[in-house]
C-alpha positions in Angstrom: 9.2 -16.8 20.0 13.0 -17.2 20.0 14.5 -15.0 22.8 17.2 -13.9 20.4 14.6 -12.0 18.4 13.4 -10.2 21.5 17.0 -9.4 22.6 17.8 -8.0 19.1 14.6 -5.9 19.1 15.5 -4.5 22.5 18.7 -3.1 21.0 16.9 -1.2 18.3 15.6 2.4 18.4 11.9 3.2 18.1 12.4 4.3 14.5 14.1 1.1 13.5 11.3 -1.0 15.1 8.6 1.1 13.4 10.5 0.7 10.1 10.5 -3.0 10.5 6.7 -3.1 11.1 5.9 -0.7 8.3 8.0 -2.7 5.8 7.1 -6.1 7.3 7.1 -7.8 3.9 10.9 -7.5 3.9 11.4 -9.0 7.4 11.0 -12.3 9.1 7.6 -12.8 10.9 9.5 -13.3 14.1 11.4 -10.0 13.7 8.1 -8.1 13.1 6.4 -9.8 16.1 9.4 -9.0 18.3 9.3 -5.4 17.2 5.7 -5.0 18.1 6.3 -6.6 21.5 9.3 -4.4 22.2 7.4 -1.2 21.3 4.5 -2.2 23.5 7.0 -2.7 26.4 8.2 0.9 25.8 4.7 2.3 26.1 3.7 2.5 22.5 0.1 1.7 22.1 -1.3 -0.1 19.0 -4.9 -0.1 18.2 -6.8 -3.5 18.0 -7.1 -2.9 14.3 -3.4 -2.4 13.8 -2.5 -5.5 15.8 -5.1 -7.5 13.9 -3.7 -6.4 10.5 -0.1 -7.2 11.6 -1.1 -10.6 13.0 -3.1 -11.5 9.8 -0.2 -10.4 7.6 2.2 -12.6 9.5 -0.1 -15.6 9.5 -0.7 -15.1 5.7 3.1 -15.0 5.2 3.6 -18.3 7.1 0.8 -20.0 5.3 2.2 -18.8 1.9 5.6 -20.2 2.7 4.2 -23.5 3.8 1.8 -23.8 0.8 4.6 -23.0 -1.6 7.2 -25.3 -0.1 6.4 -28.2 -2.4 6.8 -26.1 -5.6 9.8 -24.0 -4.7 12.5 -26.3 -6.1 15.4 -25.3 -8.3 13.1 -24.9 -11.2 10.4 -23.0 -9.3 9.7 -19.4 -10.1 8.9 -18.4 -6.5 12.4 -18.6 -5.1 12.4 -14.8 -4.5 9.3 -15.2 -2.3 11.7 -16.7 0.3 14.2 -13.8 0.1 14.0 -11.0 2.6 16.2 -8.0 3.6 16.0 -8.8 7.3 19.6 -8.7 8.7 18.4 -11.4 11.2 17.8 -13.8 8.3 20.8 -16.0 7.2 22.8 -14.9 4.2 22.6 -17.8 1.6 23.3 -18.3 -2.0 19.9 -18.6 -3.7 18.6 -21.7 -5.4 18.7 -20.0 -8.7 22.3 -19.0 -8.2 23.3 -22.5 -7.4 21.4 -23.8 -10.4 23.1 -21.3 -12.7 26.6 -22.1 -11.4 25.9 -25.8 -11.6 24.9 -25.5 -15.3 27.5 -23.0 -16.6 30.5 -24.0 -14.4 30.0 -27.4 -12.9 27.9 -29.3 -10.4 31.0 -29.3 -8.2 31.0 -25.5 -8.2 27.3 -25.4 -7.3 27.9 -28.0 -4.6 30.5 -25.8 -2.9 28.1 -22.8 -2.9 25.4 -25.1 -1.4 27.9 -26.4 1.1 28.6 -22.9 2.3 24.9 -22.5 2.9 24.6 -25.8 4.7 27.6 -24.9 6.9 25.6 -22.0 8.4 22.7 -24.3 9.5 24.3 -27.7 10.0 27.6 -29.3 10.9 30.8 -29.2 8.9 30.4 -32.9 8.2 27.1 -32.4 6.4 28.5 -29.5 4.4 31.4 -31.8 3.4 28.9 -34.4 2.2 27.5 -31.8 -0.2 30.9 -31.1 -1.7 31.6 -34.9 -1.9 28.4 -35.4 -3.8 29.2 -32.6 -6.2 32.7 -34.1 -6.7 31.5 -37.6 -7.4 28.7 -36.3 -9.7 31.2 -34.2 -11.7 33.7 -37.1 -12.0 30.9 -39.4 -13.3 29.8 -36.7 -15.7 33.4 -36.3 -17.1 33.7 -40.1 -17.5 30.4 -40.4 -19.4 31.3 -37.4 -21.6 34.6 -38.9 -22.5 33.1 -42.3 -23.2 30.4 -41.0 -25.5 32.3 -37.9 -26.9 29.4 -35.7 -25.7 29.0 -32.0 -26.4 28.4 -29.0 -24.2 24.6 -29.5 -24.4 25.1 -32.8 -22.5 27.0 -31.0 -19.7 24.2 -28.4 -19.4 21.5 -31.1 -19.1 23.5 -32.9 -16.4 24.2 -29.6 -14.7 20.4 -29.1 -14.3 20.0 -32.7 -13.0 22.8 -32.2 -10.5 21.3 -29.0 -9.1 17.9 -30.5 -9.0 19.1 -33.6 -7.1 21.1 -31.4 -4.6 18.0 -29.4 -3.9 16.1 -32.5 -2.8 19.0 -34.3 -1.2 20.5 -31.4 0.7 18.7 -28.1 0.6 15.3 -29.4 1.8 16.6 -31.6 4.7 19.5 -29.4 5.8 18.3 -25.9 5.2 14.5 -26.3 5.0 12.3 -25.5 2.1 10.4 -22.8 3.9 13.5 -21.0 5.2 13.6 -17.3 4.5 17.0 -15.8 3.8 19.0 -12.9 2.4 20.4 -13.5 -1.1 24.1 -13.7 -0.8 26.0 -11.7 -3.6 27.5 -14.0 -6.3 30.4 -11.8 -7.3 33.1 -13.8 -5.6 32.1 -17.2 -7.0 31.5 -15.6 -10.4 35.0 -14.1 -10.5 36.5 -17.4 -9.4 34.5 -19.3 -11.9 35.5 -17.0 -14.8 39.2 -17.2 -13.7 39.0 -21.0 -14.0 36.8 -21.2 -17.1 38.3 -18.6 -19.4 41.8 -20.3 -19.6 40.1 -23.7 -20.3 38.1 -22.2 -23.1 41.2 -20.6 -24.6 43.0 -23.9 -24.5 40.1 -25.7 -26.1 40.0 -23.1 -28.9 43.7 -23.3 -29.5 43.6 -27.1 -29.6 40.7 -27.1 -32.0 38.3 -29.0 -29.6 35.9 -26.0 -29.4 
């Protein structure tokens, strides 16, 4: 077990540790196991049955994450299975959030959100690669749209494709497809996106292109 989990558990009160164990479905397995270990070191006695149940729950959680890793892509419905409330878990924009912003704002926008995630687990260079990919993808999309005079539906389809490709190219290798995380609020990127998008829509309406 990572020593960091043990150190953090040592700083918590008995009530906080018990809360973690009692609500273990909301916490990382490592956090729960560290809580049990810390309480035992403080003289709290767990029955064999209690330890067995906790151990089985954590094993089941890990098995569930591994078994679902191949079906948890951008289009998967079990993205929330990887979201926890554990403050020890990284705070990341969810796959669904990145998908939504890629479709309704642009793949570049979605790539920036994904790059922020990657920056928490990898180097700044790898995070920059994500943004570069989103930029190139968006430029190609704009060129194709201009060449074929495509409509909004075309942009939505390519937004899906862009998000899907980023999940396989960057989320899986850089973040890990079994990583549990806290869902990062989307209010800031949403406000930024609307501030950018609304004037564009108004200009398109005034020019008669929408």
